[in-house]
Every structure is written in structure tokens, then in C-alpha cells.
N, C-alpha and C positions, 0 to 999 in steps of 0.2 A: 208324425205320421200321414203322411198330404194323403189328398186322395186320388185315387188313380186317374181320373178324367179320361182321357183318349189311350192310357200306358193299355199298350196288351200285354206287356210285359207279365212274367210269373212271380215279379218281383217288383216291390216300392220304389221308385228311379232312386228315393235317398239311398239307396243300396247300391245304388250305380256309384262307382269310384269315378272323384279326379285325381289322377295321379298324375305326378308331377312326370316334367320331358328326362327326366333322370333314370328316376323308375320304370318308365317304360324303353327309355332306350335298354335297359338292364335286364328287361323281362321279354322284351326280343332279341336278344343277345345267347338266353336262356332258352329261348323257344328255337333260334338259328342252329346252334351248338346240340339240341336233342335230335332235335330233324337229322344234323349234320352225323349222330353218332347211331339212327334208324334206314338209314337208309344212306346207298350206296349212287352217289349222282357225280354225272359224267359232268353237267355244269357248274357244279356248287348251292345253294340256297343262298337266296336274296329277299330279303323287305320284299312288301308288295303295296300296294296300298287298297286298300277300305273298298272301292272301285274296284279292282282287278280282281278282289279276294270276293264279293258278289255278283260279279259276272258271273260267276265257275254256277249259280243257279239256273242260267241259260243253257248249259252244255248237255249234250241227251247222255254224253255215252259217262258222263261223274254219279256219281256215288258220297255219298257225307255220312262220316262215321262220327258220332260225341263221346265225348266222357265228362264225368264234373270232377273236380280238384277241390278238396276243400276240408277248413278247418276250421280252429277257433276266432282267428282272424282274418279269414282270406278264406274265397270261394271263385272258383270261374266254368268256365268251359273249357274244352277243349275238343278242336276240331278238324278231321283228314278229309279233305276233298280225294278222289283219283279220278282222272282223265285219260279213259283208253282210246281216246281215237287217233293217235296216230303212233299208238305203243305198236314193236313187233311182238307181243305175248299180252292179254288182257292177267289184270288181278283179281280172283271172284272173290266174292264175301268176308270167307274167312281165313280169307290171308289180308285184308284190308282191316278187320278189324284185329285181327293181332297182331299188325302194324303201326296202330292208330295203340292201341292198346302198350307195347312197347313203347309209343315214344313219351305218352302218357305219364309212365313210371320211371324214363329217364326224365321228364320235366319233375315228377314229382322229387325224383332222389337228389336233384339237384337246387331244389326249393326246401328243400327241408334242410338243406345246411343254416337253412335261416327261416323258418317256420317251422319247426316242429310237430309232428304227430299231424300228418295233413293225410287223406284219405282220396282213395277213387273210385271211381264207380266201374261198370261193368261196358262196354262199350256197345250202343246202342247205333247200328243203322239209321238215318234215318231220311226225307225225301229230299233232294236239293233245294227246295224251294225255301226249307229255316232259315240258309242263307240272308235271308231278307228279312225276315224276322227275328233273329240276330240283332239285327244291323235298326231294327227300328226306331228304338224312342232315343238314339246316340249311342248306348251303350261302344265302350271303347275298342278297338281292334286291333291286335297284331299280330299283323299275318307274313310267311313267309310259301316262296317255293321253288321247288325244283324237281326237275325232269329226272327218273331213275335210270340206272342202264338199261331199259326194257326200254325205257320213253315215256311212260305211265310219266304224268303230266299230275302231281301233289302239291297240294295245297295244305298246311297247315296254319290252325289259326288260334290263337288267344280270346278270349272274352274276361276278363275280370268282370266279377259279379259285386260282391265284395271283401273290399281290404281295409282291416282297423286302420283307426288311428295312427300309434305309433306302431305301424310292420315299416316294413324301411327293410330296402335289399341290401344298405351298409357291411355290412357283414358276410356278403357272401364275392364269396370267391368266384368268378365266371371264369379262370384258367382250368383246364384239364386238367386233374392231377396226373401228375409224373408216375407209370406202372411201379409197384414192387416186388422187388427180388423178390420172389417166394421160399427159396432156398438149393440148393443141387442134389443132383442124387448122389449118394453115399453110396458105392459099391464094395460088397462084403466080402 
């Protein structure tokens, strides 16, 4: 284990994964798919840069919810911020925490195809200034943005903290499965 030095993160730097471009793209697709499944967005879900994600800490009306997603070979943070500045209606804290919980649960369910035995925490509301702390020592962030039907700007971010050396998304099916027929109603 290396010395922490200027590292202010609660985990040693060697646990911050250096993920391949392919894995990064797959995780970003998974995050986008999860957000699309949880939010009615008129503009669609789009990837954003780390700088755009970091700019959220300067929005006065924005709030941040964070959850952890962890297993034996995988650990990450799932963050959701909501900015009500130009919204037609505001999102209260309970609704935002439920949305973040739904987002993390959807992400977990899809990722569980490749990584079994994942667990997730309960949502935690944090000060928006924590966004800078998450990026302080170069932890890679994968972020997407959308505007929901009420004009609320949502940013979802996934920060991988630990990825096992043998882990890959190669077996993960990123396409949404077709709904299965549940049977027909029988009349007697």
C-alpha cells in the first residue's frame, strides 16, 4: 500500500481503477440506459465531460444524492444531481432520493449480468461541493445529462473506485431485452 501523501480520498490510490476505453464506453452506455429507464426526458440522455459534471457544484438550486454500489471485485459511487433553476416544478428531496435509488437499482440490475452479488447503499443527500472532492485525485468519472419533462436538469455520474483485475463487461448484454409474453387471460 502506498503512502497517502496529498491523497484526501478515503481509499488508497491503487484502488482507483485505470479502466480501458472499451470498459469506460460500456459503463457509460450502461449509465445512459439506466437513466433513460428512470427519467422521462424530452431531450434524451447525453454524455458530458468531467468539467460539465464539476460545474454542478456552482449551481445554487442543485442538490446531490450519492449511493455506493459494491461487490467482491467492483466498487463505485453513483451520484445524481438535480438543478431546479429553470424547472416548471421543483423536485423535493424525497422524490430525488427515490429517483437516485431507482437509477442505482437499474444500474445494479444490468451490471449484475456480468458481476453477481452486488449490493447498494441507501441514498445519501450531500452538499453539492462534494463533487469537487470526488474528482480531486483523478478518479475517473463517467457522467450523463438530461432534462426531464418538468425542465429539471439531471446529471448522473458513476465513479469507479475498485475494479478487479479479472473483471470485464465482455459477457454483459447492453441491449434492452424484449419484453416476454406473460400469457393470455383465459375465460371460463
